[in-house]
N, C-alpha and C positions, 0 to 999 in steps of 0.2 A: 519698496516700502521704506519710509524714513523713520528714524528713532521717535520723533514726535508723534507719529501715527499710533504708537503703542498707547500713549496717554490719551489721544483723541478717541481711540476705540474703547478704552476703559477709563472714563473720566473719574471714577472713584479712587484711582491711584493718586490723583492730585486734585482732590475735590475743592480745595480752597484757592486754586489758581484760576484767575479770570480767563487768561488766554493760554492754554496748554501748548499751543503751537510755537510759542516764544521761549519755551524752556530749553536750556542748554543740554547737551548730551550728558554732562555731569549730573544735572538736576534730574533728568529722566532716569538715569541709573539709580540714583538715591531713592527715588519713588518706587521704582520697580523692585529693588532689593528689599526695601522696608515693607512695602504694602502689597506687592504682587505675588503671584504664585509661581511655581516652577516653570510653567509654560511661558510666562512673561519673561522670566530670566533667560530661557532658551531662545526666545524670539529676539531679545536684545543681543545676545551673543551671536546669533545667526546673522543679524544685520551688521554688527560692528566687528565681529571676529573675537575670538577668545583673548588674543594678545592685546588688542586695543581696549577691550573691555577691562582687562586686568590693569592696563596702564591708567585708564580713567579712574578706576577704583583706587589704585595706589596713590594717585595724585590727590584725589579728594580726601583719602584716608590719612594722608601725611600732614594735612593741615592741623592747626592747633585745635580747631573746633570743627566737628563734623555732625551731620544730621543722621548718621547711621545708628540704628538701635544697637546696643552692645552685643547682643547675641548674633545679630546679622553681621556686624563688623567682624566678630571673631570667626564665624563660619566662613565668610567669603575671603578673609585673609588666608585661611588654610586651603580653601577651595582653589583660589588662584595660584597659590604656591605650588600646588600639586598638578593642576591641569593647564596652567598657562605660563609655565616657566620657560 
């Protein structure tokens, strides 16, 4: 299974994207964390691994502007600090 398959199986996560197969891993992670459920998050982590998922999150989160909802950003900063350090 590829990361983009998560979005293909659940198109409501990125309803405004014309071709979800073209989304980057970073974009898929943003959509999963913002709009997905816990099973979607676990699927992403199972595919990419917890350390790589944490690296992708930290990379996108360190940018000046992010698309993460504030409560999602806060929760997953703490989550990855604890479980993917």
